[in-house]
C-alpha positions as CSV (number, residue, x, y, z in Angstrom):
1,X,0.0,-0.3,0.1
2,X,2.2,2.8,1.2
3,X,6.1,1.2,1.2
4,X,8.6,2.9,0.2
5,X,6.9,6.1,-0.1
6,X,4.9,7.2,2.5
7,X,5.3,10.5,4.5
8,X,6.6,10.7,7.5
9,X,3.2,12.9,7.8
10,X,1.9,9.4,7.1
11,X,4.0,7.1,9.4
12,X,3.2,9.9,12.3
13,X,-0.5,9.3,12.1
14,X,-0.1,5.6,12.2
15,X,1.9,5.6,15.2
16,X,0.0,8.3,16.9
17,X,-3.0,6.1,16.1
18,X,-1.8,2.8,18.1
19,X,-0.6,5.1,20.7
20,X,-4.1,6.7,21.0
21,X,-5.5,3.3,22.0
22,X,-3.2,2.6,24.5
23,X,-3.0,5.9,26.1
24,X,-3.8,6.2,29.6
25,X,-5.3,2.7,29.4
26,X,-4.6,-0.5,31.2
27,X,-2.7,-2.5,29.1
28,X,-4.9,-5.7,30.2
29,X,-8.1,-4.0,29.9
30,X,-6.8,-4.6,25.7
31,X,-8.1,-7.8,23.4
32,X,-4.8,-8.2,21.9
33,X,-3.1,-8.8,25.0
34,X,-5.4,-10.8,26.6
35,X,-4.0,-13.8,28.5
36,X,-0.4,-12.8,28.0
37,X,1.6,-9.9,29.9
38,X,2.1,-7.0,28.9
39,X,6.3,-6.7,28.2
40,X,7.4,-4.4,25.8
41,X,8.2,-7.3,23.2
42,X,4.6,-7.9,23.4
43,X,4.2,-3.7,22.7
44,X,7.1,-3.9,20.3
45,X,5.1,-7.0,18.7
46,X,2.2,-5.0,18.7
47,X,3.0,-1.8,17.5
48,X,5.0,-3.8,14.2
49,X,1.8,-4.7,13.6
50,X,-0.2,-2.0,13.4
51,X,2.3,-0.4,10.7
52,X,2.0,-3.5,9.0
53,X,-1.4,-3.4,9.0
54,X,-1.8,0.7,8.0
55,X,0.1,-0.5,5.0
56,X,4.2,0.3,6.0
57,X,7.3,-2.0,5.8
58,X,8.9,-1.7,9.0
59,X,11.9,-2.9,9.4
60,X,11.9,-2.5,13.3
61,X,10.1,-1.3,16.0
62,X,11.8,-0.3,19.0
63,X,10.0,0.0,22.3
64,X,11.9,1.5,25.4
65,X,11.7,0.7,29.1
66,X,14.3,2.9,30.7
67,X,17.1,4.6,29.2
68,X,19.2,2.1,29.0
69,X,16.4,-0.9,28.0
70,X,14.2,-1.4,25.1
71,X,13.0,-3.9,23.3
72,X,12.7,-5.0,19.4
73,X,10.9,-6.4,16.8
74,X,12.4,-7.1,13.9
75,X,11.1,-8.2,10.2
76,X,10.9,-11.0,9.0
77,X,13.6,-12.3,6.6
């Protein structure tokens, strides 16, 4: 769909839509995380899948937990 021609605005809008679903909510209440521990790794996977569903081809999504700790979801080979 959007591939490599997407603008930064389109990407930011797609990412903001995902963040809006999570912002100020209890992660355990989200259907996507039902029965799972809401780890940074799962959040990275969820964001990755959301961006794919929005027409992007992300290569990596990183979720930062603390200053020196993060988790990543990488593109499939």
